[in-house]
C-alpha positions in Angstrom: 78.7 -18.1 -10.5 80.8 -18.8 -13.9 80.8 -16.3 -16.1 80.1 -18.0 -19.6 76.5 -19.0 -17.0 76.0 -15.6 -15.6 75.9 -14.5 -19.2 73.7 -16.5 -20.2 71.6 -15.8 -17.7 71.8 -12.8 -18.8 70.5 -13.1 -22.1 67.6 -15.2 -20.5 66.7 -12.4 -18.4 66.7 -9.4 -21.6 64.7 -11.4 -23.7 62.4 -12.2 -20.8 62.5 -8.5 -20.2 62.0 -7.8 -23.2 59.2 -9.7 -23.8 57.1 -8.6 -20.7 56.5 -5.5 -22.5 54.0 -6.8 -24.6 51.7 -7.1 -21.2 52.7 -3.9 -20.1 51.0 -1.5 -22.0 51.6 2.3 -20.2 49.4 5.2 -20.9 50.0 7.7 -22.9 52.5 10.3 -22.6 53.1 14.0 -22.2 56.6 13.2 -21.2 59.0 13.8 -23.9 61.8 12.5 -22.1 59.4 8.8 -21.3 58.7 8.9 -25.2 61.8 9.4 -26.1 64.3 11.6 -29.1 62.7 13.8 -31.7 64.2 11.0 -34.5 61.6 7.6 -32.9 65.1 6.0 -31.5 65.9 5.3 -28.2 68.8 6.0 -25.9 71.5 3.1 -26.4 73.4 3.6 -23.1 73.5 0.2 -21.5 73.7 1.1 -18.2 69.4 1.5 -18.3 69.0 -2.3 -19.9 67.2 -3.8 -22.2 64.3 -1.9 -21.7 65.6 1.5 -23.0 67.7 -0.5 -26.4 64.9 -0.8 -28.5 61.2 0.0 -28.4 58.8 -2.8 -27.3 57.0 -2.5 -31.2 61.1 -2.2 -33.0 61.5 -5.1 -35.7 64.9 -5.5 -33.7 63.9 -5.7 -30.5 64.9 -9.8 -30.0 62.8 -11.2 -27.5 61.4 -14.7 -27.5 60.7 -16.0 -30.2 57.3 -16.0 -30.7 56.4 -13.7 -28.6 53.3 -11.8 -29.0 51.8 -9.0 -27.2 48.1 -10.3 -26.1 44.7 -9.2 -25.8 42.4 -8.1 -23.2 41.0 -11.2 -23.3 44.0 -13.3 -23.3 44.4 -16.5 -21.0 45.5 -15.9 -17.2 47.1 -18.9 -17.2 49.6 -17.8 -19.5 50.1 -14.7 -17.7 50.9 -16.8 -14.5 53.5 -18.9 -16.0 55.4 -15.8 -17.3 55.5 -14.4 -14.0 56.6 -17.8 -12.7 59.4 -17.9 -15.1 60.4 -14.5 -14.8 60.2 -14.6 -11.4 62.6 -16.9 -11.0 64.5 -15.5 -12.8 64.5 -12.3 -10.9 65.5 -14.4 -8.3 68.5 -15.8 -9.9 69.5 -12.6 -11.4 69.4 -10.8 -7.4 72.1 -13.8 -5.9 74.5 -13.1 -9.0 74.9 -9.6 -9.0 74.1 -6.7 -6.8 70.8 -4.6 -6.3 72.3 -1.4 -9.1 72.5 -3.6 -11.5 70.4 -2.1 -14.1 69.3 -5.1 -16.1 68.1 -6.8 -12.8 66.4 -3.0 -12.3 64.5 -3.5 -14.9 64.0 -7.7 -14.4 62.3 -6.2 -11.3 60.3 -3.1 -13.1 58.9 -5.6 -15.8 58.0 -8.1 -13.3 56.3 -5.4 -10.8 54.5 -4.5 -13.7 53.2 -7.9 -14.7 52.3 -8.6 -10.8 50.4 -4.9 -11.1 48.2 -6.3 -14.7 47.3 -9.1 -12.5 46.6 -7.5 -9.7 44.0 -4.9 -11.4 42.9 -7.9 -12.8 42.1 -10.2 -9.5 43.6 -8.4 -6.9 45.5 -10.3 -4.0 47.2 -9.7 -0.8 49.8 -11.8 -2.0 50.2 -9.9 -5.8 50.6 -6.5 -3.9 53.0 -7.2 -1.5 55.3 -9.3 -4.6 54.5 -6.8 -6.6 55.6 -3.8 -4.6 59.1 -5.5 -3.4 60.3 -5.4 -6.7 59.1 -2.1 -8.1 60.6 -0.5 -4.8 63.9 -2.3 -5.2 64.2 -1.7 -8.7 63.2 2.5 -7.8 65.7 2.9 -5.6 69.4 2.6 -7.0 68.0 5.3 -9.3 69.0 3.7 -12.3 66.1 2.7 -14.6 65.6 4.4 -18.3 62.8 7.9 -18.3 60.2 5.4 -19.9 60.5 2.1 -17.2 61.3 4.8 -14.0 58.1 6.0 -15.5 55.4 3.0 -16.1 57.1 1.5 -12.9 55.7 4.7 -11.1 52.0 4.0 -12.2 52.0 0.4 -12.0 53.0 1.2 -8.1 49.9 3.4 -8.3 47.1 0.4 -8.2 49.6 -1.6 -6.0 49.8 0.9 -2.9 45.9 0.5 -3.2 44.4 -2.2 -1.2 42.6 -4.9 -2.9 38.7 -4.1 -2.0 40.3 -0.6 -3.3 40.7 -2.4 -6.4 38.3 -4.9 -7.1 35.7 -1.5 -6.5 32.2 -1.5 -5.4 30.3 -5.7 -5.7 27.3 -5.6 -3.5 28.3 -7.6 -1.0 28.0 -6.9 3.3 31.6 -8.1 3.7 33.3 -6.0 0.9 31.4 -2.8 2.3 32.1 -3.7 5.9 35.9 -3.8 5.1 36.1 -0.3 3.6 34.6 0.9 6.8 37.4 -1.3 8.2 40.0 0.3 5.8 38.1 4.6 6.6 39.2 3.6 10.4 42.7 2.9 9.3 43.4 5.7 7.9 41.6 7.7 10.6 43.2 6.4 13.2 46.6 6.6 11.4 47.8 3.1 11.3 51.4 3.3 10.3 51.5 0.6 7.4 48.7 2.7 5.3 50.1 6.2 6.3 53.2 4.9 4.7 51.4 3.9 1.6 49.2 6.9 1.4 52.7 9.4 1.3 54.2 7.0 -1.2 50.8 7.3 -2.9 51.0 10.5 -3.1 54.1 11.1 -4.5 53.7 8.6 -7.3 50.9 10.5 -8.3 53.1 14.1 -7.8 55.3 12.1 -10.2 53.7 11.1 -13.0 50.9 13.7 -13.3 52.7 16.1 -15.2 54.1 13.0 -18.0 49.7 13.0 -18.3 47.5 13.7 -20.1 45.9 17.0 -18.7 42.4 14.5 -19.0 43.8 11.5 -16.4 46.7 14.6 -14.9 43.9 16.6 -13.5 41.8 13.9 -12.1 45.2 12.4 -9.9 46.2 15.4 -8.4 43.2 15.9 -6.9 43.0 12.1 -5.5 46.7 12.9 -4.2 45.0 16.7 -2.4 42.2 14.3 -0.8 44.3 11.8 0.2 46.3 14.0 2.5 43.3 16.0 3.4 40.5 13.5 4.2 43.3 11.8 6.8 43.7 15.3 8.9 40.2 16.4 8.6 39.2 12.4 10.4 41.5 12.6 13.1 40.3 16.2 14.2 36.5 15.6 13.2 36.4 18.0 10.4 33.7 16.4 9.6 32.2 19.8 7.3 35.9 18.9 5.1 35.0 15.8 4.4 31.1 16.7 3.6 33.2 19.0 0.9 35.5 16.6 -0.3 33.0 13.5 -0.2 30.3 15.9 -2.6 33.3 16.9 -5.2 33.8 12.7 -5.6 30.6 12.3 -5.9 30.6 14.3 -9.3 34.0 12.7 -10.2 31.9 9.8 -10.1 29.7 7.8 -12.7 26.6 5.7 -11.6 25.6 4.2 -8.7 29.2 4.9 -7.2 28.3 8.6 -7.2 25.5 7.8 -5.7 26.7 5.6 -2.1 29.5 8.8 -1.4 26.8 11.5 -2.5 24.7 9.1 0.5 28.6 8.9 3.0 28.6 12.7 2.1 25.3 13.3 3.3 26.2 11.4 6.3 29.2 13.7 7.7 27.1 16.8 6.7 24.5 15.9 9.5 27.0 14.7 11.4 29.5 18.2 10.8 26.0 20.0 12.2 25.0 18.1 15.2 29.1 18.5 16.2 27.9 22.0 15.9 25.7 22.3 17.7 26.8 20.1 20.4 30.3 21.7 20.9 32.0 19.5 18.4 31.3 16.3 20.5 29.3 14.8 18.3 30.1 10.9 17.9 33.2 9.2 19.7 36.3 8.7 17.9 37.4 5.9 16.0 40.0 5.3 17.2 38.9 4.7 20.9 36.3 2.1 19.6 36.6 -1.2 19.9 36.7 -4.2 17.6 32.7 -4.1 18.6 31.6 -1.3 18.6 33.2 -0.3 15.6 32.0 -3.1 13.7 28.3 -2.8 15.4 29.0 1.2 13.9 29.9 -0.3 10.5 27.2 -1.7 10.5 25.0 0.8 11.6 26.3 3.0 8.7 26.0 0.2 5.8 21.9 0.1 7.1 21.7 3.9 6.5 23.4 3.7 2.7 21.2 0.6 1.9 17.8 2.8 2.9 19.1 5.5 1.2 21.1 3.8 -1.7 19.0 1.1 -2.2 20.5 -1.5 -4.1 23.7 -0.6 -1.8 24.1 -4.3 -0.5 22.8 -7.3 -2.5 19.1 -9.1 -1.6 21.1 -12.1 -0.4 22.9 -10.4 2.7 20.1 -7.6 3.7 19.2 -10.6 6.9 22.9 -10.4 7.5 22.8 -7.4 7.4 19.7 -6.9 10.0 21.6 -9.5 12.1 24.6 -7.2 12.8 22.5 -5.0 13.1 20.6 -6.3 15.7 23.4 -7.0 18.4 24.4 -4.9 21.1 26.1 -4.6 24.6 24.3 -6.0 28.5 22.9 -2.7 29.9 21.5 -1.0 26.1 18.7 -3.6 25.3 16.5 -0.3 24.5 19.0 1.3 21.9 19.2 -2.5 20.8 15.5 -3.3 19.9 15.8 0.1 18.7 17.9 -0.2 15.9 16.7 -4.2 15.6 13.2 -2.2 14.4 15.1 0.3 11.9 16.7 -2.8 10.1 13.4 -4.8 10.2 11.5 -2.2 9.1 14.1 -1.0 6.1 14.1 -5.2 5.3 10.4 -5.2 5.5 9.9 -2.2 2.7 12.5 -3.3 0.5 11.0 -7.0 0.4 7.6 -6.4 1.2 7.9 -9.3 3.8 4.7 -8.5 6.4 6.8 -10.5 9.1 9.6 -8.4 9.2 7.1 -5.2 9.4 5.5 -6.9 13.1 8.6 -7.9 14.2 9.7 -4.0 13.6 6.4 -3.1 15.6 6.7 -5.2 19.5 10.6 -4.1 19.0 10.0 -0.2 18.5 7.1 -1.6 21.4 9.6 -3.5 23.6 11.9 -0.2 23.0 9.6 2.0 24.2 8.4 0.5 27.2 12.9 -0.2 28.3 13.7 3.1 27.2 13.9 6.5 28.6 15.3 9.4 27.1 16.3 9.4 23.4 15.3 6.7 22.1 11.7 6.5 23.9 11.4 10.1 22.1 12.6 8.1 18.5 9.9 5.1 18.8 7.6 7.8 18.8 8.3 9.7 16.2 9.5 5.8 13.6 6.2 4.3 15.0 3.6 6.3 12.1 6.1 6.1 9.2 6.1 2.0 10.3 1.8 1.8 10.4 1.9 3.7 7.1 4.4 0.9 5.5 2.3 -1.7 7.0 -0.7 0.3 5.0 1.0 0.2 1.9 2.2 -3.4 1.7 -0.1 -4.9 3.0 -3.5 -2.8 2.6 -5.1 -2.9 5.9 -6.6 0.4 6.5 -6.6 -0.1 10.3 -2.9 0.2 10.1 -3.6 4.1 8.4 -6.3 5.2 10.5 -3.7 4.0 13.8 -0.7 5.9 12.2 -3.3 9.0 11.6 -4.2 9.0 15.3 -0.6 8.9 16.3 0.4 11.6 14.3 -2.5 14.2 15.2 -0.9 12.9 18.4 2.7 14.2 17.9 1.4 17.5 16.2 -1.5 18.1 18.4 -1.5 21.8 20.7 -1.0 19.8 23.8 2.5 18.2 21.9 5.8 18.8 23.3 7.6 16.1 21.3 9.4 18.5 19.7 10.0 21.2 22.3 12.0 18.4 23.6 15.9 18.9 24.1 16.0 14.6 22.4 14.9 17.3 19.0 17.8 17.5 17.9 20.8 16.1 17.0 21.2 13.6 13.0 18.2 13.1 11.9 16.0 14.9 14.5 14.8 17.8 11.8 14.2 15.2 9.3 12.0 12.8 11.5 9.9 16.3 12.7 9.7 16.7 8.7 8.9 13.3 7.2 5.4 13.2 10.1 4.6 16.4 9.3 4.9 15.4 6.2 2.8 12.4 6.5 0.3 14.2 8.5 -0.7 16.0 5.5 -0.9 13.6 3.2 -3.7 11.7 4.5 -5.9 14.2 4.8 -4.7 15.3 1.0 -6.3 11.8 0.1 -9.9 12.5 2.3 -10.6 15.7 0.7 -10.0 14.6 -3.0 -12.8 11.8 -1.5 -14.6 14.0 0.3 -14.8 16.7 -2.6 -14.1 19.0 0.5 -12.0 22.1 -1.7 -12.1 24.2 1.4 -10.2 21.3 3.3 -7.8 21.4 0.2 -7.4 25.2 0.9 -6.4 25.5 4.0 -4.2 22.8 3.4 -2.5 24.1 0.5 -1.6 26.8 3.5 -0.5 24.7 5.8 1.8 23.3 3.0 2.8 26.9 2.2 4.6 27.4 5.5 5.9 24.3 5.8 8.0 25.4 2.5 9.0 28.3 3.6 10.5 26.0 6.8 12.5 23.4 5.0 14.1 26.1 2.4 16.9 24.9 1.4 16.7 21.5 3.7 17.5 18.6 2.2 13.4 17.4 2.5 12.0 20.1 0.6 11.5 18.6 -2.3 8.9 15.7 -0.2 6.6 19.6 0.5 6.7 20.4 -3.5 5.4 16.7 -3.5 2.2 18.0 -1.7 1.8 21.0 -3.2 1.5 19.2 -6.2 -0.7 16.4 -5.5 -2.9 19.2 -2.7 -3.1 21.2 -6.4 -4.0 18.4 -8.7 -6.6 17.2 -6.6 -7.7 20.6 -6.5 -7.5 21.2 -10.1 -9.0 17.5 -10.1 -12.6 18.3 -8.3 -13.1 22.3 -9.5 -12.1 21.8 -13.2 -9.4 24.8 -12.5 -6.6 25.6 -15.5 -4.6 27.2 -12.8 -4.8 24.9 -10.0 -3.6 22.2 -12.8 -0.4 24.5 -14.0 0.4 25.1 -10.4 0.1 21.3 -9.6 2.8 20.6 -12.7 4.8 23.9 -11.8 5.3 21.8 -7.7 6.0 18.5 -9.4 8.4 19.8 -11.8 10.3 21.1 -8.8 9.7 18.7 -7.1 11.3 15.9 -9.5 14.4 18.5 -10.2 15.5 19.5 -6.7 18.7 19.0 -6.4 18.7 17.1 -2.9 15.7 14.7 -3.8 18.1 11.1 -1.9 18.6 8.5 -4.3 15.4 6.5 -3.1 12.9 8.9 -3.4 13.9 10.2 -7.4 12.0 7.3 -9.0 8.7 8.4 -7.3 9.5 12.1 -8.1 10.9 11.1 -12.1 7.4 9.2 -11.9 5.0 11.8 -10.4 5.3 14.4 -12.9 4.5 12.8 -16.3 0.6 11.7 -15.3 0.2 15.5 -14.1 2.0 17.3 -17.4 -0.1 14.9 -19.5 -3.3 16.3 -18.2 -2.5 19.6 -18.6 -1.6 19.0 -22.3 -5.0 18.2 -22.8 -5.9 21.9 -22.2 -1.9 22.9 -23.3 -0.8 21.1 -25.5 3.1 20.9 -25.4 3.7 17.3 -26.8 7.9 18.0 -26.6 7.7 18.1 -22.5 5.4 15.6 -22.8 7.6 13.0 -24.2 10.3 14.3 -22.1 8.4 13.3 -18.5 7.6 10.4 -20.0 11.1 8.9 -20.9 12.3 10.2 -17.9 9.3 8.7 -15.7 10.3 5.4 -17.8 14.0 6.1 -16.7 12.3 5.3 -13.2 12.6 1.5 -14.1 16.9 1.4 -13.6 17.8 0.4 -10.5 16.5 -1.3 -7.9 13.5 -0.9 -6.7 13.2 0.0 -3.0 10.2 -1.2 -2.4 8.4 -4.2 -4.2 5.9 -1.9 -5.5 7.8 0.5 -6.7 8.3 -0.8 -11.0 4.1 -1.2 -10.9 4.0 2.1 -9.4 6.5 3.8 -11.9 4.7 1.6 -14.9 0.8 3.2 -13.6 2.7 6.5 -13.7 3.6 6.2 -17.3 -0.1 4.7 -17.9 -1.4 7.9 -16.7 0.6 10.1 -19.4 0.6 8.0 -22.2 -3.7 7.5 -21.5 -3.7 11.0 -21.2 -1.6 11.9 -24.7 -4.1 9.1 -26.6 -6.8 10.8 -25.3 -5.6 14.0 -27.5 -4.2 13.1 -30.2 -6.3 9.5 -30.6 -2.8 8.1 -31.9 -3.6 4.1 -32.1 0.3 3.2 -31.0 0.0 5.0 -28.1 -3.0 3.3 -26.6 -0.5 0.7 -27.7 2.5 1.3 -25.9 0.3 1.8 -22.6 -1.2 -1.6 -23.2 2.1 -3.2 -22.8 3.3 -1.5 -20.1 0.6 -2.3 -18.5 0.8 -5.8 -19.2 4.7 -5.9 -18.2 3.2 -4.4 -14.7 1.1 -7.2 -14.5 3.3 -9.7 -15.6 5.8 -7.8 -12.0 2.6 -8.2 -9.6 3.9 -11.5 -7.1 2.1 -12.8 -4.0 3.8 -9.7 -1.7 2.4 -6.8 -3.6 -0.3 -5.3 -2.2 -3.6 -6.2 -2.8 -4.9 -2.3 -3.5 -1.8 -1.8 -6.5 -2.9 -5.6 -8.0 -6.9 -4.8 -7.4 -5.7 -1.3 -9.3 -3.2 -2.6 -12.1 -6.1 -5.1 -13.6 -8.8 -2.9 -13.6 -6.4 -0.3 -15.4 -5.3 -3.4 -17.9 -9.0 -4.5 -18.5 -9.6 -1.0 -19.1 -7.0 -0.4 -21.7 -8.1 -3.5 -23.2 -11.8 -2.2 -23.9 -10.6 0.8 -25.3 -8.2 -1.0 -27.5 -11.4 -3.4 -28.8 -9.2 -5.5 -31.4 -11.7 -8.5 -31.9 -8.9 -9.9 -33.6 -7.0 -10.1 -30.0 -10.4 -11.4 -27.9 -9.7 -7.7 -26.1 -13.7 -7.5 -25.1 -13.2 -11.3 -23.9 -9.7 -10.3 -22.0 -11.7 -6.6 -21.3 -13.8 -9.2 -18.5 -11.5 -11.5 -17.5 -9.1 -9.0 -16.6 -11.9 -7.4 -14.5 -13.6 -10.4 -12.8 -9.9 -10.9 -11.5 -9.7 -7.9 -10.5 -12.9 -7.8 -8.1 -11.7 -10.8 -6.6 -8.1 -9.4 -5.1 -10.4 -7.1 -4.1 -12.7 -9.2 -2.4 -9.4 -10.5 -1.0 -8.7 -7.0 0.4 -12.2 -7.2 1.6 -11.5 -9.5 4.6 -7.8 -7.4 4.9 -10.1 -4.9 7.0 -10.9 -5.5 10.5 -13.9 -4.1 10.7 -17.3 -3.4 8.8 -16.6 0.7 8.0 -13.0 -0.4 6.0 -14.8 -3.5 4.2 -17.5 -1.3 3.0 -14.4 1.5 2.1 -12.5 -1.1 0.1 -15.7 -2.5 -1.0 -17.7 1.3 -2.6 -14.8 0.5 -5.6 -15.7 -2.9 -6.7 -19.2 -2.2 -6.3 -19.0 0.2 -9.3 -16.5 -1.8 -10.8 -18.7 -4.9 -11.1 -21.7 -2.5 -12.6 -19.3 -1.5 -15.5 -18.0 -5.3 -16.1 -21.6 -5.6 -16.3 -22.0 -3.2 -19.1 -19.6 -4.1 -21.2 -20.9 -7.6 -21.1 -24.0 -6.4 -21.7 -23.5 -4.1 -24.9 -21.6 -7.1 -25.7 -24.8 -9.7 -25.8 -23.0 -11.5 -23.1 -26.4 -12.0 -20.5 -24.1 -14.2 -18.5 -21.4 -12.3 -17.4 -23.7 -9.2 -16.6 -25.2 -11.2 -14.2 -21.6 -12.3 -12.9 -20.5 -9.5 -13.1 -23.3 -7.4 -11.2 -22.7 -9.9 -8.1 -19.3 -9.9 -7.7 -19.5 -6.1 -7.0 -22.7 -6.6 -4.2 -21.1 -9.1 -3.0 -18.3 -7.8 -2.3 -20.9 -4.8 -0.3 -22.4 -7.7 1.5 -18.4 -9.2 2.8 -17.9 -5.7 4.2 -21.3 -5.3 6.0 -20.7 -9.3 7.3 -16.9 -8.6 8.1 -17.3 -6.9 11.7 -19.0 -9.9 12.7 -17.7 -12.7 10.5 -14.1 -11.8 10.1 -12.7 -14.8 12.4 -15.4 -17.5 10.6 -13.6 -16.2 7.3 -9.9 -17.0 8.7 -10.6 -19.6 10.2 -12.2 -21.0 7.1 -9.6 -20.2 5.1 -7.5 -22.5 7.5 -5.7 -19.2 9.4 -7.5 -20.9 12.9 -5.2 -19.2 15.4 -5.2 -16.2 13.6 -9.0 -16.2 14.1 
């Protein structure tokens, strides 16, 4: 190249490199060398290129005319054009001067910074590879000035991370599976990724001393973790991996922390299983085929979605169910079990009764085709499936079948938990959860039957279970049931001690350090109503207010069941009404009515009839209690009560026998009588008669249910079901 042309090229490149500083904003530094001499001037050594001559905000820095520092919301197209221009200059200069030329190295460092800036905004493999190339080439000769050397190291850090690492979590199944695949690369020691991680650790060690301590400390921890994780994963040291994941969870905010905590728990469980089984809990990931790895990752994604609802966006759940339901020939029973578990999780999350029916059929198939652990698992999962069907659909037959299966599991003749299969990941948790279900059902029965002796016996059993689960992950559930049992006892005998004990147990359950993410909203919500009741006897408005705030916090984030937010609002209302009874504060009653109106708006066709009729009845009572004639509260109370009775009538139709129908209808009859009383007091005789007839009609319909269900279903157009 002619000398004049080269000089012009160098001048253009120098100006463009200076302009690039407007896009590159390095973090604050503690390194005096990076900041320049104490008098504020920069080194004038020409060997360091234009970046060493002037600070970017120095008026003497001669960039292109009109160049200005872009804002955070700058037009991405402007950055694209500037990268294209500087990349062309880098190519031209590289063809004319040697690689160790100081100006060329500076241009490359600034161009790499621009690629890194765009990569942070929209990570692509193309920007990553181009940015790594020019930054590595810029640093290799060792001629960059201290500032450009430091800033280029900072820009290399994000470029050494993959696009999925930089983009962060977006809730898509594809992103999660990509993250798992990346983890597998770490485990198997992928050469390119291992080299990148080694370079990343070196860069962190280089720049950390120049950064403020608040920035440097997490970077140093990350560098150490990057060194420990691959070795721990390859050696199968799940205990160390669980410890690292727990530490990372403490450092991450929000949803990311919950995901990492769940992964930590999964790793810890495998560590326990590996210790019990001689260290061979799982096949090494490097030995899996691509198909086996994909299935393993899909199962892990399902477990994360169950543990942390909302991990995967709702529109990807069907795809996840399909992925988990795949399996190789010869493993039909195992495949059926996975398919059943995925459909059960999907049904509980969305309220889709068809998914639960599919899960039941698949569990039956798994139990029939399989032997050993698959059959054992099927027997333990089926009670939970029936309980879920009862909760979502309201059919009491499901409840009774669940009770019968639980009685068989824990009966004196049962050897289910003496089996060799009662070990390994998840086995202990399955036993505890089934035992808690087995105790929860009779607690509800004892309250309905006003049987204090039965409650006392159940409390003894729960205390034994509490001791057994000490420091365990499911102890919070036992504490919750103890609180529920004590609250039932306080309801029956009016005992202050039982009420006080109930509040203590529920508070301990809500504050337990091992409450899983999916259960936290329930734990946070359950404490408030009990504490509010206790405050009627021992006033403590500050604690009650804190509990209500905590319960309302449970409304944040995705719901693990379609009824979750409605149930939380009900819990908040119970607490507010207790406060209102104590203070007679109209503003508190206004809050309660508002919460119930929001709960009513949250009701959908998939909300269980039991929840729908309760919310409507509670709202009717709240309108009646407020009694504001200016807002037509009496009309609203009566119409909402009638709507509640109509939903109850639908619930009666769902039952499969006279006994269950009558059980559901009893509440309706008493409510019809109460609604009739409201109407009569207000002089609305016709509406009073209508309420009485609706209440009585529920009982009559229930009595005819055993013989009349097929005919009623046929009349509703359900001929095949009839």
